[in-house]
C-alpha positions as CSV (number, residue, x, y, z in Angstrom):
1,M,-11.0,0.2,-23.1
2,G,-7.3,0.7,-23.0
3,W,-6.3,-2.9,-22.4
4,E,-3.2,-2.2,-24.8
5,I,-1.8,0.0,-22.0
6,L,-2.2,-2.9,-19.6
7,F,-0.3,-5.2,-21.8
8,G,2.3,-2.5,-22.4
9,A,3.8,-3.4,-24.0
10,M,3.0,-6.4,-26.3
11,I,6.5,-6.8,-27.6
12,R,7.2,-4.9,-30.8
13,Q,10.7,-5.9,-31.4
14,T,12.6,-7.5,-34.2
15,K,15.4,-10.1,-34.0
16,P,19.1,-8.4,-33.4
17,S,21.5,-9.0,-36.1
18,D,23.8,-10.7,-33.9
19,S,21.3,-13.3,-32.7
20,P,22.9,-17.0,-33.0
21,P,21.6,-19.0,-36.0
22,P,19.4,-21.9,-35.0
23,A,21.1,-25.2,-34.8
24,S,18.6,-26.9,-36.7
25,G,15.0,-26.3,-38.1
26,S,13.3,-26.9,-34.9
27,E,11.0,-24.1,-33.5
28,V,8.2,-24.3,-31.1
29,E,5.6,-22.0,-30.0
30,V,3.8,-22.1,-26.6
31,I,0.7,-20.0,-25.8
32,T,-0.6,-20.0,-22.3
33,P,-3.7,-18.8,-20.3
34,G,-3.7,-16.2,-17.5
35,R,-4.2,-17.3,-14.2
36,L,-6.6,-15.9,-11.5
37,H,-5.9,-16.7,-7.8
38,F,-8.9,-16.5,-5.5
39,G,-6.8,-17.2,-2.2
40,M,-5.0,-19.6,0.0
41,L,-6.3,-22.2,2.4
42,A,-3.5,-22.2,5.1
43,F,-0.4,-20.4,6.1
44,G,1.7,-20.6,9.1
45,Q,0.6,-23.5,10.9
46,P,3.8,-25.6,12.4
47,Y,2.0,-28.9,11.3
48,G,-0.1,-29.8,8.3
49,R,-0.2,-28.3,4.9
50,S,0.9,-24.8,4.1
51,F,-0.6,-22.5,1.1
52,G,-3.1,-24.3,-1.0
53,G,-5.7,-22.6,-2.7
54,L,-8.4,-22.0,-5.5
55,G,-8.0,-20.4,-8.8
56,A,-9.2,-20.5,-12.5
57,M,-7.6,-19.9,-16.0
58,V,-8.7,-17.3,-18.3
59,S,-8.0,-17.0,-22.1
60,G,-6.5,-14.1,-24.0
61,C,-4.2,-12.6,-21.2
62,G,-1.3,-15.2,-21.1
63,I,2.1,-15.6,-22.6
64,R,3.2,-16.4,-26.2
65,V,6.8,-17.4,-26.9
66,R,8.8,-18.6,-29.7
67,M,11.8,-20.8,-29.2
68,K,14.6,-22.3,-31.6
69,R,17.6,-24.2,-31.2
70,A,20.6,-22.4,-30.8
71,E,24.5,-22.8,-29.8
72,T,24.2,-20.0,-27.1
73,F,21.2,-18.8,-24.9
74,A,19.6,-15.4,-26.3
75,A,16.3,-13.7,-26.0
76,V,14.2,-10.8,-27.6
77,S,12.2,-9.3,-24.8
78,H,12.3,-6.9,-21.8
79,V,11.9,-10.3,-19.8
80,G,14.6,-12.0,-21.8
81,E,17.1,-12.4,-18.8
82,R,14.3,-14.1,-16.8
83,A,13.5,-16.4,-19.8
84,I,17.1,-17.2,-20.4
85,G,17.5,-18.0,-16.7
86,V,14.7,-20.6,-16.7
87,A,16.2,-22.1,-20.0
88,R,19.4,-22.7,-18.2
89,Q,18.0,-24.0,-15.1
90,C,15.9,-26.8,-17.3
91,A,18.9,-27.6,-19.3
92,N,20.7,-28.2,-15.9
93,A,17.8,-30.0,-14.3
94,W,17.6,-32.3,-17.6
95,G,21.5,-33.0,-17.8
96,L,21.7,-31.3,-21.3
97,D,25.0,-30.5,-22.7
98,E,26.4,-27.0,-23.3
99,H,25.3,-26.7,-26.7
100,S,21.6,-27.3,-25.7
101,A,20.6,-23.8,-25.8
102,C,18.1,-21.7,-27.5
103,L,16.9,-18.3,-29.0
104,I,13.8,-17.2,-27.1
105,E,11.2,-14.6,-28.4
106,V,8.5,-13.5,-26.1
107,L,5.9,-12.3,-28.4
108,D,3.1,-11.4,-26.1
109,I,3.1,-10.8,-22.3
110,P,0.8,-8.9,-19.9
111,R,2.2,-6.3,-17.5
112,Q,3.9,-8.4,-14.6
113,H,2.8,-8.4,-10.7
114,I,-0.7,-7.6,-11.4
115,G,-2.4,-10.9,-10.2
116,L,-2.3,-12.8,-13.5
117,G,0.4,-15.3,-12.7
118,T,2.6,-14.0,-15.4
119,G,6.0,-15.1,-13.7
120,T,4.8,-18.9,-13.5
121,Q,3.2,-18.8,-17.0
122,L,6.3,-17.3,-18.4
123,A,8.6,-20.0,-16.7
124,L,6.5,-22.9,-17.8
125,A,6.3,-21.7,-21.3
126,V,10.1,-21.6,-21.6
127,A,10.3,-25.0,-19.8
128,A,7.8,-26.5,-22.2
129,G,9.7,-25.1,-25.1
130,M,13.1,-26.5,-23.9
131,Q,11.4,-29.9,-23.3
132,R,9.8,-29.9,-26.8
133,L,13.2,-28.8,-28.4
134,Y,15.5,-31.1,-26.5
135,V,13.8,-33.9,-24.6
136,D,10.4,-34.6,-26.3
137,G,10.9,-34.4,-30.1
138,S,7.1,-35.0,-30.9
139,G,5.9,-32.4,-33.4
140,A,2.3,-32.9,-32.5
141,S,0.6,-30.1,-30.8
142,K,-0.1,-30.6,-27.1
143,H,-3.1,-30.0,-25.1
144,E,-4.2,-30.9,-21.5
145,M,-0.9,-32.3,-20.2
146,S,-1.1,-34.4,-17.2
147,A,-1.0,-33.0,-13.6
148,E,2.2,-35.1,-13.2
149,D,3.8,-33.4,-16.3
150,A,2.8,-30.1,-15.3
151,A,4.5,-30.4,-11.7
152,A,7.6,-31.9,-13.5
153,L,8.2,-28.7,-15.7
154,A,7.5,-26.7,-12.4
155,Q,10.2,-28.4,-10.7
156,A,12.5,-28.0,-13.6
157,A,11.8,-24.5,-13.8
158,G,11.7,-23.6,-10.2
159,R,8.1,-22.7,-9.9
160,G,5.2,-23.7,-7.5
161,L,7.1,-22.8,-4.4
162,R,3.9,-21.6,-2.7
163,S,0.9,-21.8,-5.0
164,S,0.6,-24.6,-7.5
165,V,-2.8,-23.3,-9.0
166,G,-0.9,-21.7,-12.2
167,V,1.2,-25.0,-12.5
168,Y,-1.9,-27.1,-13.0
169,G,-3.7,-24.4,-14.8
170,F,-0.9,-24.3,-17.5
171,G,-1.4,-28.1,-17.9
172,A,-5.0,-28.3,-18.3
173,G,-7.0,-25.1,-17.7
174,G,-10.2,-25.0,-15.8
175,I,-10.8,-24.4,-12.1
176,V,-8.2,-25.7,-9.8
177,L,-8.1,-26.7,-6.2
178,E,-4.8,-27.6,-4.7
179,S,-4.1,-29.0,-1.2
180,G,-0.7,-26.9,-0.3
181,K,2.4,-28.4,0.7
182,L,3.8,-30.7,3.4
183,Q,7.3,-29.9,4.5
184,G,9.5,-31.5,2.0
185,E,7.1,-31.8,-0.8
186,V,8.2,-30.1,-4.1
187,T,4.8,-29.5,-5.6
188,A,1.3,-29.4,-3.9
189,P,-0.9,-32.3,-4.8
190,L,-3.8,-31.6,-6.9
191,V,-7.4,-32.0,-5.5
192,S,-9.7,-31.0,-8.4
193,Q,-9.5,-29.7,-11.8
194,I,-12.6,-29.2,-13.8
195,P,-13.9,-27.2,-16.9
196,M,-15.9,-23.9,-16.3
197,P,-19.2,-23.7,-18.2
198,E,-18.3,-22.1,-21.7
199,S,-20.8,-19.5,-21.5
200,W,-19.4,-18.0,-18.1
201,R,-17.4,-14.9,-18.5
202,A,-15.1,-12.8,-16.3
203,V,-14.7,-9.0,-16.3
204,L,-11.2,-8.0,-15.3
205,F,-10.5,-4.8,-13.7
206,V,-6.9,-3.6,-13.3
207,R,-5.8,-0.3,-11.6
208,R,-3.7,1.4,-14.1
209,E,0.2,1.7,-13.4
210,A,-0.2,-0.2,-10.0
211,E,1.7,-3.3,-9.2
212,G,1.0,-6.1,-6.5
213,L,3.8,-7.2,-4.0
214,H,6.5,-9.3,-5.6
215,G,10.2,-10.3,-5.0
216,D,11.7,-9.2,-1.6
217,A,8.6,-7.0,-0.7
218,E,6.5,-10.2,-1.0
219,R,8.9,-12.4,1.0
220,T,9.0,-9.8,3.5
221,A,5.1,-9.6,3.8
222,F,4.8,-13.4,4.1
223,A,7.4,-13.4,6.9
224,G,5.3,-11.1,8.7
225,L,1.8,-12.9,8.5
226,K,0.2,-14.5,11.3
227,L,-1.0,-18.0,11.0
228,V,-4.1,-19.0,9.5
229,P,-6.6,-20.3,12.0
230,F,-7.8,-23.8,11.6
231,E,-11.3,-22.6,11.5
232,L,-10.6,-20.1,8.5
233,T,-8.9,-23.1,6.7
234,A,-11.9,-25.4,7.4
235,E,-14.5,-22.8,6.1
236,L,-12.4,-21.9,3.1
237,T,-12.1,-25.6,2.2
238,R,-15.9,-26.1,2.8
239,L,-16.6,-23.1,0.4
240,A,-14.4,-24.7,-2.4
241,V,-15.2,-28.4,-2.0
242,M,-19.0,-28.1,-0.9
243,E,-20.0,-24.9,-2.9
244,I,-17.9,-23.6,-5.4
245,L,-16.9,-26.8,-7.1
246,P,-20.3,-28.4,-7.2
247,A,-21.9,-25.1,-8.6
248,V,-19.3,-25.5,-11.4
249,L,-20.0,-28.9,-12.3
250,S,-23.8,-28.3,-12.3
251,A,-23.6,-24.8,-13.7
252,R,-25.2,-23.2,-11.3
253,F,-24.2,-19.6,-11.7
254,I,-25.7,-17.9,-8.7
255,D,-24.5,-20.5,-6.2
256,F,-20.9,-20.4,-7.7
257,A,-20.8,-16.5,-7.7
258,S,-22.0,-16.0,-4.1
259,A,-19.6,-18.6,-2.8
260,L,-16.7,-17.2,-4.7
261,T,-17.4,-13.8,-3.2
262,A,-17.7,-15.4,0.2
263,Y,-14.5,-17.4,-0.5
264,G,-12.5,-14.3,-1.7
265,K,-13.4,-12.1,1.3
266,L,-12.3,-15.0,3.8
267,A,-9.1,-15.7,2.1
268,G,-8.2,-12.1,2.3
269,K,-8.5,-11.8,6.1
270,P,-5.1,-13.0,6.9
271,F,-3.4,-10.6,4.4
272,E,-5.6,-7.6,5.4
273,R,-2.7,-5.9,7.5
274,A,-0.3,-6.3,4.5
275,S,-2.8,-5.5,1.6
276,S,-4.0,-2.3,3.3
277,R,-0.6,-0.9,2.8
278,L,-0.7,-1.2,-0.8
279,P,-1.4,2.1,-2.7
280,Y,-4.3,0.7,-4.6
281,A,-6.0,-0.8,-1.4
282,G,-8.7,2.0,-1.2
283,A,-9.5,1.9,-5.0
284,T,-10.0,-1.9,-4.6
285,A,-12.4,-1.5,-1.6
286,Q,-14.2,1.3,-3.6
287,L,-14.5,-1.1,-6.6
288,F,-15.8,-3.8,-4.4
289,E,-18.4,-1.6,-3.1
290,W,-19.5,-0.7,-6.6
291,L,-19.7,-4.0,-7.8
292,D,-21.9,-4.9,-4.9
293,L,-24.2,-1.9,-5.6
294,Q,-24.5,-3.1,-9.2
295,G,-25.9,-6.3,-7.9
296,V,-22.9,-8.4,-9.2
297,K,-23.0,-11.7,-7.1
298,G,-19.3,-13.0,-7.8
299,F,-16.2,-10.9,-7.4
300,A,-12.7,-11.3,-5.9
301,Q,-9.1,-9.9,-5.9
302,S,-6.8,-12.1,-7.8
303,S,-3.7,-12.9,-5.6
304,W,-2.2,-9.7,-4.2
305,G,-4.1,-7.6,-7.0
306,P,-4.4,-5.1,-8.4
307,A,-6.5,-7.2,-10.8
308,V,-10.1,-7.8,-9.6
309,V,-12.4,-10.1,-11.2
310,A,-16.0,-10.1,-11.7
311,V,-17.8,-13.3,-12.8
312,C,-20.8,-13.1,-15.2
313,E,-23.3,-15.7,-16.4
314,S,-22.8,-14.7,-20.1
315,N,-21.0,-12.4,-22.5
316,V,-24.2,-10.2,-22.7
317,D,-24.1,-9.8,-19.0
318,A,-20.4,-9.1,-19.0
319,D,-20.8,-6.4,-21.7
320,S,-23.4,-4.8,-19.9
321,L,-21.3,-4.5,-16.6
322,V,-18.4,-3.1,-18.7
323,S,-20.7,-0.3,-20.1
324,A,-21.9,0.5,-16.8
325,A,-18.2,0.7,-15.5
326,E,-17.2,3.0,-18.4
327,A,-20.2,5.2,-17.6
328,A,-19.5,5.5,-13.7
329,G,-15.8,6.5,-14.8
330,I,-14.3,3.4,-13.4
331,A,-12.4,2.9,-16.8
332,D,-10.6,6.2,-16.2
333,Q,-8.5,4.6,-13.6
334,H,-8.9,0.8,-14.6
335,E,-8.1,-1.2,-17.6
336,I,-11.2,-3.4,-18.1
337,R,-11.6,-6.6,-20.2
338,V,-14.0,-9.3,-20.7
339,V,-12.5,-12.8,-21.0
340,A,-13.5,-16.5,-21.3
341,F,-12.4,-19.1,-18.9
342,D,-9.7,-21.3,-20.6
343,N,-10.5,-25.1,-20.4
344,H,-7.4,-26.5,-22.1
345,G,-4.3,-25.1,-20.8
346,A,-1.1,-24.2,-22.7
347,V,-0.8,-25.0,-26.5
348,I,2.5,-26.5,-27.3
349,R,3.2,-26.7,-31.0
350,A,5.9,-26.9,-33.6
351,V,6.1,-24.3,-36.0
352,D,7.2,-24.3,-39.6
353,E,10.3,-22.6,-40.4
354,T,8.5,-20.6,-43.2
355,V,6.1,-18.9,-40.8
356,T,7.0,-15.6,-39.6
357,P,6.4,-14.8,-36.0
358,T,3.8,-12.4,-35.4
359,S,5.5,-9.2,-34.1
360,S,2.4,-7.7,-32.1
361,V,-0.9,-8.5,-30.9
362,D,-3.7,-5.8,-30.4
363,L,-6.1,-6.7,-27.6
C-alpha cells in the first residue's frame, strides 16, 4: 500500500568512516511507538490550564535509535543534527562532563510533521538512550516507565511544551488524557492512562507529500487562535472522562468510536480557520465524508494532520476498510496502513556489541 513512501525513507545508511570509536562497550537501543493526538481541551484563557488533551499510542510507526558512548557527538541520519542537539541538551541538564558524548544511529523514522508525534518520540528516545548510557547503568530491558520518569525525560529533552500526550505515551503506551498546564508548570499532569483493548485496530490514512504545521508556522498559527470557550472545554472533558475512557475500560467499541468522532470534531473547531488554509484540508474533509458513508463510526484527524485515523473493532474490519479504500481510489493519494494500539510504551534495552544494527526496515 505504499507505506514505505510515507516512511521515506527508512534510514539506509552505513556508518561514516570518520565516526568516533565508542568509549566503551556500552550500546543501547530505544524503540518507540507512534502517537495519535485527538485534540486539545483548552487554549487562550487567561486563567486555568492550557492545552491538555487526549491521544493514543500505536505500534509500528515510531522511532528506532541505537546509541554508543563516544568522545564526541556524531549521528547517522538526516535528522542527525536534531538528535545531537537533544543529546547535548540532556548532557547539560544532567551535569555530565564534556566527554559524555555518543554516536547516534537513527535506524527507523517516519516522515515528519504528519501527526504521528515524531519530534517528541525522537527527542525522548535520544534522552532515554543518554540516560541509560551515562546516568542509569542498568542493562535490563525497560518497559512502562512511570509518569514521573517520562516527565523527567521530557524536561531534560525540552519537550512537552504544549501537549504531553506523547510524553506519557512514550512511557507506558495506551490511551492518554492529560490536564494541560498551569502557568509555571513544566509538564502537564497525567489524568488517566489505560491500555486499549488488544483486538482493536487503527487504520491510518496519510496524504502523500503533505505536511502539517510545524516550527514558526505553527507558532504563528497558535498566536492567532482565539480562546477556547469554557463550554467547549467542558464538553470535550465530558466526552473524554464520561464516554471515551469508560468505553475503553469496558471494551464497548461502538460507544468509544462514536464518542471519539464527536470529540475530534469539537476539538477541531478552534483550529478551523488555520486548518482550512492547509493544502490538504479539502482532501481531509472528503476523506471524512467517505468514512462516514462507509459506516465507520470512529474517525479523527491526528494533531494538524495530514494523518487521519479510523478505528476498527478487529483486524478483519480494518482490512475490509483498507480494501474498500483501495477500490475507491483513496490509496492513490493516501498512504494507508493498519496498526495495533501500543500498550507498553518505548522499549529501552542494552545491545550486545556483536549484534549488527539493522540497516533498513520494510513496512
